[in-house]
C-alpha positions in Angstrom: 45.1 -11.7 -12.0 43.0 -13.8 -9.6 41.5 -10.6 -8.0 40.5 -9.3 -11.4 38.9 -12.6 -12.4 37.1 -12.8 -9.1 35.9 -9.3 -9.4 34.7 -9.9 -12.9 32.8 -13.0 -12.0 31.2 -11.3 -9.0 30.2 -8.3 -11.1 28.7 -10.6 -13.8 26.8 -12.5 -11.1 25.4 -9.3 -9.6 24.3 -8.1 -13.1 22.6 -11.4 -13.7 20.8 -11.3 -10.3 19.6 -7.8 -10.8 18.2 -8.4 -14.3 14.8 -9.7 -13.2 14.1 -7.0 -10.7 15.3 -4.3 -13.1 13.0 -5.7 -15.8 10.0 -5.5 -13.5 10.9 -1.9 -12.5 11.2 -0.8 -16.0 8.0 -2.6 -17.0 6.1 -0.9 -14.1 7.4 2.5 -15.1 6.4 2.1 -18.7 2.9 0.8 -17.8 2.5 3.8 -15.3 3.6 6.2 -18.1 1.1 4.7 -20.6 -1.7 4.9 -18.1 -1.0 8.5 -17.1 -0.8 9.5 -20.8 -4.0 7.7 -21.8 -6.2 8.6 -18.8 -6.8 11.7 -16.7 -7.0 10.5 -13.1 -8.7 12.5 -10.3 -10.0 11.8 -6.8 -13.7 10.9 -6.8 -14.3 13.1 -3.8 -14.4 17.0 -3.7 -13.9 18.5 -0.2 -15.9 21.3 1.3 -13.3 23.8 0.0 -13.9 22.6 -3.6 -10.5 20.8 -4.0 -10.1 17.1 -4.7 -9.4 15.2 -1.5 -9.2 11.8 -0.1 -12.3 10.3 1.5 -12.1 10.3 5.3 -15.4 8.9 6.3 -16.8 5.7 7.9 -19.8 5.5 5.6 -20.3 6.3 1.9 -23.4 6.2 -0.3 -22.7 5.8 -4.0 -25.5 5.1 -6.4 -27.8 3.9 -3.7 -25.1 1.5 -2.5 -24.2 1.9 1.2 -20.6 1.2 2.1 -19.6 1.1 5.8 -16.2 0.7 7.3 -16.2 -0.5 10.9 -13.0 -0.7 13.0 -12.9 -3.4 15.8 -10.3 -2.8 18.5 -8.0 -5.7 19.2 -6.1 -4.2 22.1 -2.8 -4.9 20.3 -0.2 -2.3 19.4 1.8 -2.2 16.2 5.6 -2.9 16.5 7.8 0.1 16.4 10.4 0.7 13.7 13.8 2.0 14.7 12.8 5.4 13.3 9.7 5.4 15.6 11.9 4.6 18.6 14.4 7.3 17.7 11.6 9.9 17.3 9.6 8.7 20.3 6.5 7.9 18.2 3.9 6.0 20.1 2.8 2.7 18.8 -0.4 2.6 16.7 -3.4 0.4 17.4 -4.0 -2.8 15.5 -7.6 -3.0 14.5 -9.8 -5.5 12.6 -11.5 -3.9 9.6 -15.1 -4.9 8.7 -16.5 -3.8 5.3 -20.3 -3.7 5.0 -22.0 -3.4 1.7 -25.7 -2.5 2.2 -25.4 -3.6 5.8 -24.1 -7.1 4.8 -20.5 -7.9 5.9 -18.3 -8.8 2.9 -15.0 -9.3 4.7 -13.6 -11.7 7.2 -11.0 -9.8 9.3 -9.9 -12.9 11.2 -8.5 -14.5 8.1 -4.7 -14.1 7.5 -4.0 -12.0 10.5 -0.3 -11.3 10.3 0.4 -10.2 13.9 
């Protein structure tokens, strides 16, 4: 009887603890569904072959606004995950990203560096 009661209390506790994350997941799924039904979402860039594509450029000009992305080398390497180690993936470089809007820097890459 004690095992059944302990299992019931533990199960009830797990349900209570998972209620908040489950609420957020269901809410996110509903919001995503509403957005997808209401709007037709496309990439803003069309590649040379005529298909929608991601933008892979260091500089963009949109409505006479010049946006530049500059990467500054830090000399640091990203830590490897266990999957990277298993598959012999080399570590990636950690860089500082500078965003320039009309040649004026609008970011501070030294702030909140997590490595």
